[in-house]
N, C-alpha and C positions, 0 to 999 in steps of 0.2 A: 084071232088073238095070237100073240107071240110071246116069247119070254125074253128077258133082258139079255140072256146069253146069245140070242140070235141077232142082236143089233150090232152095228159097227160104229166106229167113232164118227161123231157128227149127227147120228140119228137121234130122233126125239120120240118120246112115247108118253102115254098117260097110263097110270096104274089102274088096272081093272079089278085085280084081286090076287089071290095066292093059290098056288097048286095045292090041291087037297092032300097030296102025299108028303108035303114039306111043312107040316105044322110046327116042326122044331124051329124053323127060321122065322115064322110069322111074327112073333112078338118082337124079335130083334129088328126086323125090317120096319115094323110099325113105329118102334121107338126112334128110328133114324129119319122119320118123316115120310116114309114111303106108304102113305095111306091111299085108299082108293080115291081117284080123281086127281092126285098129285101128278104134275108134269115133270119130266126129267129129260136130260140130255146126256148122251154118252160122250165123255170127254176123250178117253183113250182106253184101249184094250192092250194088255201086256202081250208080248210076242207069242207066248204059249197059251193065251186066252185066260189067264188067271193072275191077277185080279182084273176087274173092270172098274174104271173110275167114272162116276156119274156126277152130275150137278142136279140137285133137287132142292127146291126152296132156298136157293142162293148159297147152298153149302155143298162142297165137294165130298163125296163118300166113295170109298173103295169097297167092293164086294167080291167075295170069292165066287168061283164058278157055280158051286152048289147053291149058294144064296141067290145068285142071279137067276138060276133055273126055277126057283120057287116063285118068282115074281111074274105075274101075267100082265101083259101090256097091250094097249091099242097103239099101233104105230101111227105117229103123226107125220105130216109132210116132211 
C-alpha cells in the first residue's frame, strides 16, 4: 500500500483505508467521497507538493499534503 502523497500526476489508485495516526482528517476525507473502494486519479501536483488535485467520483478535489498522507491507497495500473 502507498499514500496519496507518493503518487504523481496521471497515477491512479483505489482507497484502501486511512492512516491510524490521522483520525482528524478521516471524517473530512469521507465527506469528500474518499471512501474505501473509491477509485481516484491524480490530476496535478503543485510544484512544492502542496496541494494535490485529484479526480474522484467525477469531481475534482484538492488536498493538502497532510490530508494526502492520511489516505492509504492501492496503486492501479
